[in-house]
VOPAGU-2260 file (C-alpha; in pm, 1 decimal, decimal comma):
REM VOPAGU-2260
SITE   aa  ch    i         X         Y         Z
SITE  MET   A    0      11,1       9,1     -16,0
SITE  ARG   A    1     285,9     250,8      80,9
SITE  GLN   A    2     473,7     158,0    -238,6
SITE  ARG   A    3     144,3     226,3    -448,2
SITE  PHE   A    4      82,0     583,1    -229,3
SITE  PHE   A    5     470,0     684,6    -314,3
SITE  LEU   A    6     435,6     606,1    -689,9
SITE  LEU   A    7     110,5     769,5    -713,8
SITE  PHE   A    8     264,4    1082,6    -529,8
SITE  CYS   A    9     563,3    1071,0    -783,6
SITE  VAL   A   10     308,4    1056,6   -1091,3
SITE  LEU   A   11     103,0    1337,9    -971,3
SITE  LEU   A   12     417,5    1555,2    -914,4
SITE  MET   A   13     581,4    1485,4   -1230,5
SITE  ALA   A   14     240,9    1531,7   -1405,9
SITE  GLY   A   15     236,0    1899,2   -1285,8
SITE  ILE   A   16     601,3    1961,6   -1363,1
SITE  ILE   A   17     648,0    1806,1   -1729,9
SITE  PRO   A   18     381,3    2007,0   -1894,8
SITE  ALA   A   19     546,3    2329,5   -1763,6
SITE  TYR   A   20     861,0    2289,7   -1967,2
SITE  ALA   A   21     666,1    2170,5   -2279,2
SITE  ASP   A   22     517,7    2505,8   -2364,6
SITE  GLU   A   23     824,5    2730,6   -2249,0
SITE  PRO   A   24     896,1    3020,2   -2477,2
SITE  ALA   A   25    1243,5    3057,0   -2637,4
SITE  LYS   A   26    1490,6    3273,9   -2451,7
SITE  SER   A   27    1573,5    3607,1   -2586,1
SITE  GLN   A   28    1867,7    3604,0   -2832,8
SITE  GLN   A   29    1980,7    3966,3   -2662,2
SITE  THR   A   30    2036,0    3801,2   -2333,3
SITE  PRO   A   31    2412,2    3774,0   -2254,7
SITE  THR   A   32    2507,3    3427,3   -2278,3
SITE  SER   A   33    2833,3    3459,9   -2092,1
SITE  GLU   A   34    2624,8    3575,1   -1771,1
SITE  ARG   A   35    2273,9    3376,1   -1801,4
SITE  THR   A   36    2370,4    3044,6   -1924,8
SITE  LEU   A   37    2464,2    2905,9   -1586,1
SITE  LYS   A   38    2171,7    3088,2   -1396,4
SITE  GLU   A   39    1934,2    2936,1   -1633,0
SITE  TYR   A   40    2046,5    2589,4   -1608,7
SITE  LEU   A   41    2130,8    2595,7   -1212,9
SITE  PHE   A   42    1854,9    2847,5   -1105,8
SITE  GLY   A   43    1529,4    2865,2   -1278,1
SITE  SER   A   44    1208,4    3017,7   -1224,0
SITE  LYS   A   45     880,6    3013,5   -1420,5
SITE  GLU   A   46     541,7    3149,0   -1385,4
SITE  LEU   A   47     269,0    2933,2   -1475,2
SITE  GLY   A   48     -34,7    3182,5   -1392,2
SITE  TRP   A   49    -164,2    2996,5   -1104,7
SITE  ALA   A   50     157,1    2896,2    -944,9
SITE  ASP   A   51     574,9    2955,4    -951,1
SITE  LEU   A   52     792,7    2650,5   -1047,8
SITE  ASP   A   53    1119,5    2686,4    -937,4
SITE  TRP   A   54    1438,4    2457,5    -962,9
SITE  GLU   A   55    1808,8    2480,5    -814,1
SITE  THR   A   56    2110,3    2241,0    -845,9
SITE  ASP   A   57    2379,9    2216,7    -622,6
SITE  LEU   A   58    2644,9    1932,1    -549,4
SITE  TYR   A   59    2491,0    1847,6    -191,1
SITE  TYR   A   60    2107,1    1963,2    -227,3
SITE  SER   A   61    1903,1    1991,0    -544,5
SITE  ASN   A   62    1545,3    2036,3    -583,8
SITE  VAL   A   63    1247,5    2126,5    -798,5
SITE  SER   A   64     949,0    2292,2    -630,3
SITE  LEU   A   65     585,4    2408,2    -712,0
SITE  ASN   A   66     467,1    2736,2    -513,4
SITE  ILE   A   67      99,6    2747,6    -496,1
SITE  PRO   A   68    -121,8    3021,8    -362,3
SITE  LEU   A   69    -401,1    2894,2    -139,9
SITE  ASP   A   70    -598,5    3184,5    -154,0
SITE  GLY   A   71    -539,7    3298,6    -509,6
SITE  SER   A   72    -320,4    3607,4    -425,3
SITE  PRO   A   73      24,1    3635,2    -566,6
SITE  ILE   A   74     347,8    3602,1    -368,2
SITE  PRO   A   75     442,4    3952,3    -245,5
SITE  THR   A   76     750,3    4132,1    -337,1
SITE  VAL   A   77     979,4    4314,8     -99,6
SITE  ALA   A   78    1259,2    4548,3    -176,8
SITE  ASP   A   79    1431,8    4717,1     101,2
SITE  GLN   A   80    1303,5    4583,3     429,2
SITE  GLY   A   81    1541,6    4483,0     685,7
SITE  GLU   A   82    1574,6    4131,7     812,0
SITE  LEU   A   83    1350,8    4195,4    1129,0
SITE  GLU   A   84    1090,3    4368,6     922,2
SITE  ILE   A   85    1084,2    4063,8     705,7
SITE  TYR   A   86    1033,1    3814,6    1017,6
SITE  SER   A   87     794,2    4002,8    1177,6
SITE  ARG   A   88     589,7    4014,3     834,4
SITE  LEU   A   89     606,6    3640,3     779,7
SITE  TRP   A   90     538,4    3544,7    1133,6
SITE  LEU   A   91     211,3    3748,6    1120,1
SITE  HIS   A   92      96,3    3574,5     815,2
SITE  SER   A   93     226,1    3207,4     883,7
SITE  LEU   A   94     -32,1    3148,7    1149,0
SITE  VAL   A   95    -304,0    3108,3     862,8
SITE  PRO   A   96    -103,7    2949,5     580,3
SITE  ARG   A   97    -171,9    3128,9     241,5
SITE  PHE   A   98      76,4    2926,7      25,3
SITE  MET   A   99     185,9    2559,0     -35,4
SITE  LEU   A  100     482,7    2465,9    -163,1
SITE  VAL   A  101     575,0    2108,4    -294,3
SITE  GLU   A  102     910,9    2004,3    -340,8
SITE  ALA   A  103    1134,5    1695,3    -452,0
SITE  SER   A  104    1483,8    1706,2    -362,6
SITE  VAL   A  105    1795,6    1477,0    -400,6
SITE  MET   A  106    2149,2    1475,3    -238,0
SITE  PRO   A  107    2388,0    1404,1    -540,3
SITE  LEU   A  108    2712,7    1391,2    -350,8
SITE  PRO   A  109    2548,1    1166,9     -60,0
SITE  LEU   A  110    2409,8     928,6    -328,5
SITE  ALA   A  111    2748,3     926,4    -464,8
SITE  GLY   A  112    2911,3     843,2    -164,0
SITE  VAL   A  113    2664,9     548,3    -110,8
SITE  ALA   A  114    2737,2     417,0    -475,8
SITE  LEU   A  115    3095,9     422,9    -420,1
SITE  LYS   A  116    3086,4     231,6     -88,5
SITE  GLU   A  117    2876,2     -27,2    -244,7
SITE  TYR   A  118    3007,9     -69,6    -586,7
SITE  ALA   A  119    3360,1      40,4    -589,7
SITE  LYS   A  120    3477,2     -74,9    -215,2
SITE  ASP   A  121    3849,8     -76,7    -302,0
SITE  PHE   A  122    3853,9     279,5    -378,5
SITE  TYR   A  123    3633,7     403,6    -103,3
SITE  ASN   A  124    3845,2     197,3     130,1
SITE  ALA   A  125    4173,5     368,2     -13,5
SITE  ALA   A  126    4040,0     705,7     129,9
SITE  ASP   A  127    4048,4     551,9     486,8
SITE  ILE   A  128    4233,1     759,3     744,2
SITE  GLY   A  129    4329,8     578,2    1035,8
SITE  LYS   A  130    4081,5     311,9    1176,1
SITE  ASN   A  131    3749,2     473,0    1190,3
SITE  GLN   A  132    3783,2     781,8     946,6
SITE  ASN   A  133    3732,7     818,3     571,7
SITE  VAL   A  134    3774,9    1116,2     318,5
SITE  ILE   A  135    3476,6    1022,2     110,8
SITE  GLN   A  136    3265,7     998,6     454,0
SITE  TRP   A  137    3393,9    1321,6     539,1
SITE  LEU   A  138    3295,8    1488,5     198,2
SITE  THR   A  139    2930,5    1326,6     216,2
SITE  ALA   A  140    2863,0    1376,9     591,8
SITE  GLY   A  141    2550,8    1534,6     758,4
SITE  PHE   A  142    2282,1    1427,7     497,3
SITE  GLU   A  143    2076,6    1122,2     628,9
SITE  GLU   A  144    1806,3    1076,0     307,1
SITE  PRO   A  145    1919,4    1045,2     -37,1
SITE  TYR   A  146    1628,3    1219,1    -149,3
SITE  ALA   A  147    1297,6    1357,5      -4,8
SITE  PHE   A  148     956,1    1473,7     -77,9
SITE  SER   A  149     845,1    1776,1     117,6
SITE  VAL   A  150     487,8    1993,4     152,0
SITE  PHE   A  151     534,7    2356,9     309,6
SITE  LEU   A  152     231,7    2541,5     436,6
SITE  GLY   A  153     266,7    2902,0     535,2
SITE  ASP   A  154     371,7    3248,4     404,7
SITE  MET   A  155     624,2    3350,1     132,9
SITE  VAL   A  156     780,3    3672,4       4,6
SITE  LYS   A  157     985,3    3726,9    -306,0
SITE  PHE   A  158    1300,3    3961,6    -264,8
SITE  SER   A  159    1370,2    4204,1    -557,0
SITE  LYS   A  160    1626,9    4461,3    -609,2
SITE  PRO   A  161    1587,5    4752,6    -892,1
SITE  GLY   A  162    1791,0    4673,9   -1213,4
SITE  GLU   A  163    1866,4    4300,5   -1101,1
SITE  GLU   A  164    1724,1    3964,3   -1231,6
SITE  ARG   A  165    1527,9    3759,2    -974,8
SITE  LEU   A  166    1655,7    3415,8    -939,9
SITE  SER   A  167    1410,3    3140,5    -816,5
SITE  SER   A  168    1606,1    3127,8    -455,7
SITE  ASN   A  169    1534,0    3477,4    -401,7
SITE  LYS   A  170    1249,8    3393,7    -145,7
SITE  GLY   A  171    1161,5    3402,2     222,7
SITE  TYR   A  172     946,1    3145,9     384,3
SITE  MET   A  173     780,1    3099,1     739,4
SITE  GLY   A  174     556,3    2810,9     810,1
SITE  TYR   A  175     504,4    2443,2     859,4
SITE  LEU   A  176     723,2    2192,7     662,0
SITE  PHE   A  177     646,2    1802,9     623,1
SITE  SER   A  178     903,6    1570,5     467,1
SITE  TYR   A  179     899,8    1208,3     354,6
SITE  SER   A  180    1173,0     970,4     265,4
SITE  ASN   A  181    1184,9     580,9     243,1
SITE  GLN   A  182    1585,2     549,4     297,4
SITE  HIS   A  183    1816,2     648,1     570,9
SITE  ILE   A  184    2192,8     693,1     515,9
SITE  ARG   A  185    2440,0     585,2     803,3
SITE  ASN   A  186    2802,8     575,7     715,8
SITE  ASN   A  187    2728,4     584,2     346,8
SITE  VAL   A  188    2501,6     291,5     368,3
SITE  LEU   A  189    2123,8     286,3     275,8
SITE  ILE   A  190    1881,6     170,1     538,8
SITE  PRO   A  191    1546,7      94,1     455,7
SITE  ASP   A  192    1341,9     343,7     659,8
SITE  HIS   A  193    1000,1     536,3     619,1
SITE  SER   A  194    1059,8     833,5     795,0
SITE  LEU   A  195     846,2    1174,7     843,9
SITE  GLU   A  196     956,8    1499,3     955,5
SITE  ALA   A  197     735,8    1791,1    1088,8
SITE  GLU   A  198     905,6    2112,0    1149,6
SITE  TRP   A  199     846,5    2478,8    1198,2
SITE  LYS   A  200    1078,8    2651,8     961,8
SITE  MET   A  201    1187,3    3008,2     879,6
SITE  LYS   A  202    1418,3    3021,5     559,3
SITE  GLY   A  203    1516,0    3319,9     314,2
SITE  GLU   A  204    1760,7    3372,2      43,8
SITE  ARG   A  205    1859,4    3691,7    -101,4
SITE  ASN   A  206    2072,7    3643,3    -428,8
SITE  PHE   A  207    2195,2    3934,9    -601,1
SITE  LYS   A  208    2476,1    4038,3    -810,1
SITE  ASP   A  209    2704,0    4158,0    -537,4
SITE  GLU   A  210    2572,1    4024,7    -219,1
SITE  LYS   A  211    2398,3    3659,6    -137,2
SITE  LEU   A  212    2252,6    3612,3     192,7
SITE  SER   A  213    2078,5    3292,6     328,9
SITE  TRP   A  214    1948,2    3200,4     664,2
SITE  SER   A  215    1757,2    2932,5     842,6
SITE  PHE   A  216    1589,4    2814,7    1161,1
SITE  ARG   A  217    1387,7    2512,5    1214,1
SITE  LEU   A  218    1231,1    2346,8    1523,9
SITE  GLY   A  219    1086,9    1997,8    1451,3
SITE  ALA   A  220    1060,8    1602,7    1522,8
SITE  LYS   A  221    1152,6    1301,8    1311,1
SITE  MET   A  222     969,0     973,2    1335,0
SITE  HIS   A  223    1124,8     654,6    1194,0
SITE  GLU   A  224     955,0     326,5    1099,1
SITE  ASN   A  225    1264,0     138,1    1157,5
SITE  PRO   A  226    1250,3      64,0    1533,3
SITE  ASN   A  227    1645,0      51,7    1523,8
SITE  ILE   A  228    1678,1     420,2    1452,1
SITE  ALA   A  229    1562,3     648,2    1747,4
SITE  ASN   A  230    1292,9     900,7    1693,3
SITE  THR   A  231    1418,2    1258,9    1769,3
SITE  PHE   A  232    1331,4    1636,7    1829,9
SITE  TYR   A  233    1578,0    1897,6    1673,6
SITE  VAL   A  234    1660,8    2255,2    1669,2
SITE  GLY   A  235    1907,8    2399,4    1380,8
SITE  PHE   A  236    2044,5    2734,3    1270,8
SITE  ARG   A  237    2206,4    2819,0     960,6
SITE  ARG   A  238    2319,0    3149,3     843,0
SITE  SER   A  239    2540,5    3229,2     521,1
SITE  ASN   A  240    2681,5    3544,3     363,9
SITE  LEU   A  241    2867,0    3622,7      48,1
SITE  ASP   A  242    2971,2    3978,2     -39,0
SITE  PHE   A  243    3175,6    4052,5    -361,1
SITE  ARG   A  244    3246,2    4416,9    -257,8
SITE  VAL   A  245    3463,8    4343,8      51,6
SITE  ASN   A  246    3816,2    4172,8      86,7
SITE  PRO   A  247    3791,3    3800,4      27,1
SITE  PHE   A  248    3969,3    3717,2     333,4
SITE  GLU   A  249    3736,6    3926,9     556,9
SITE  PHE   A  250    3597,6    3628,3     767,2
SITE  LEU   A  251    3271,1    3760,0     893,6
SITE  ARG   A  252    3133,8    3904,5     596,3
SITE  ASN   A  253    3203,7    3597,7     371,9
SITE  SER   A  254    3121,6    3290,9     588,4
SITE  SER   A  255    2848,1    3057,0     697,7
SITE  PHE   A  256    2772,0    2868,2    1000,5
SITE  ASP   A  257    2538,5    2574,1    1044,5
SITE  VAL   A  258    2449,3    2422,9    1400,7
SITE  ARG   A  259    2204,6    2132,0    1484,8
SITE  TRP   A  260    2105,2    1935,0    1800,6
SITE  ASP   A  261    1900,5    1616,1    1796,8
SITE  ILE   A  262    1754,8    1498,3    2111,1
SITE  GLY   A  263    1608,0    1148,6    2170,8
SITE  ALA   A  264    1217,7    1135,4    2210,7
SITE  LYS   A  265    1237,1     867,7    2472,6
SITE  GLN   A  266    1504,4     975,3    2735,6
SITE  GLY   A  267    1557,1    1338,8    2640,6
SITE  ASP   A  268    1910,7    1262,2    2580,1
SITE  LEU   A  269    2120,0    1460,3    2330,2
SITE  LEU   A  270    2191,3    1209,5    2047,9
SITE  ARG   A  271    2352,2    1397,2    1776,7
SITE  GLN   A  272    2545,3    1722,6    1749,6
SITE  GLU   A  273    2644,3    1909,4    1429,3
SITE  TYR   A  274    2878,1    2209,6    1413,8
SITE  VAL   A  275    2996,2    2342,5    1055,5
SITE  LEU   A  276    3177,7    2682,0     969,0
SITE  GLY   A  277    3207,1    2765,8     623,2
SITE  LYS   A  278    3445,8    3011,7     436,9
SITE  LYS   A  279    3383,3    3175,4      72,2
SITE  PHE   A  280    3656,0    3320,2    -156,6
SITE  PRO   A  281    3453,7    3542,1    -413,0
SITE  ILE   A  282    3589,8    3560,2    -762,8
SITE  LYS   A  283    3387,2    3891,9    -893,6
SITE  SER   A  284    3501,4    3868,8   -1234,2
SITE  TRP   A  285    3339,0    3522,6   -1277,3
SITE  GLY   A  286    3047,3    3591,5   -1064,5
SITE  VAL   A  287    3111,1    3288,0    -836,1
SITE  ALA   A  288    3294,6    3201,0    -506,9
SITE  LEU   A  289    3494,1    2914,8    -409,7
SITE  LYS   A  290    3346,2    2765,4     -73,9
SITE  LEU   A  291    3476,3    2529,0     207,5
SITE  ASP   A  292    3280,4    2391,2     498,8
SITE  VAL   A  293    3451,0    2241,8     758,7
SITE  GLY   A  294    3313,0    2093,1    1077,5
SITE  LEU   A  295    3233,8    1806,9    1318,0
SITE  ILE   A  296    2941,6    1559,6    1381,5
SITE  TRP   A  297    2899,6    1380,5    1722,2
SITE  GLU   A  298    2648,4    1090,0    1767,2
SITE  ASP   A  299    2564,8     896,8    2082,4
SITE  PRO   A  300    2597,6     516,5    2010,7
SITE  SER   A  301    2259,4     487,1    2149,0
SITE  ARG   A  302    2089,5     651,9    1829,4
SITE  TYR   A  303    2101,7     324,8    1688,5
SITE  SER   A  304    2005,6      -3,6    1832,3
SITE  GLY   A  305    1962,9    -387,6    1743,7
SITE  ALA   A  306    2104,4    -482,5    1409,7
SITE  LEU   A  307    2206,8    -124,6    1342,3
SITE  ARG   A  308    2410,9     -94,6    1648,8
SITE  ASP   A  309    2768,2     -97,9    1578,4
SITE  ILE   A  310    3019,5     -86,5    1856,4
SITE  ASP   A  311    3305,8     -21,2    1661,8
SITE  ALA   A  312    3145,9     290,8    1453,0
SITE  PRO   A  313    3301,2     627,5    1558,9
SITE  ASN   A  314    3124,5     866,5    1784,3
SITE  PHE   A  315    3222,9    1154,6    1550,2
SITE  THR   A  316    3309,7    1223,5    1177,8
SITE  VAL   A  317    3458,7    1513,9    1027,6
SITE  VAL   A  318    3272,5    1734,9     765,3
SITE  LEU   A  319    3451,6    1876,2     482,7
SITE  ARG   A  320    3250,1    2029,8     205,6
SITE  PRO   A  321    3416,8    2200,2    -108,1
SITE  ASN   A  322    3176,9    2382,9    -306,4
SITE  ILE   A  323    3113,1    2645,6    -577,0
SITE  GLN   A  324    2848,3    2915,3    -508,0
SITE  PHE   A  325    2709,5    3103,8    -809,3
């Protein structure tokens, strides 16, 4: 029954997405290809009249989403409001949801880590560091699902700046998010597990020519059908800033941080901690930035039980995420 529901969901999702591309008009030939090509392929947005179709590609998190107004009103646009003003506006309107977002996401590098460990074990083992660490594990750590399907209910705003093109990521969100996946990743091994997350989330991205700012706060719970994976409550913070107008080595203006704590639903003990700091090195002439995230993830052994309990598994793993930000 679950498999049939899952398949039906995928069919309905693709039925809404595929026709949106079928009638897409040709791009204007006057657009400078040197500046628009990567944006069109990596960050897209298409207004369908009754909804917005957005997509975004990234080494660690790629997605396609459909933004649907529940009351028929368009997503409001804000230009010069500060962060606190935006938070207040979203909070007041998120109590009674006005928009729904349906998203399908996939994690490319974490999936590649799973594939390497399964089908290229010698190559994977060649990346071992000491007894319990592995460089490929460092590069893919922090993502516990290979893919997910999500539904968001709440309020949204679009960010705009006079004279600049709006990318699909230029939105702010606040409301309720529900996510589902049927696989769990542990140490680059796939484990069958129907999981459901429910969270209250605040998220935003301002993506313009000279400055890119993103932030996220979430408070939620995650339930697992697999009895050997502990159910948890969690809280997470993330903030990232990229400014092409400052010295590339000015730490605070071109950095990011990501913190998350997972607390066991049964005992109330801290089962997982994640701390990641990032540094960005902007290349203004190219309009991109080289990015490197470094951090640490610690897990209590009691997070897993039964057949998944591995007494030889390390309590911590290093996080190492090289990337390019457009």
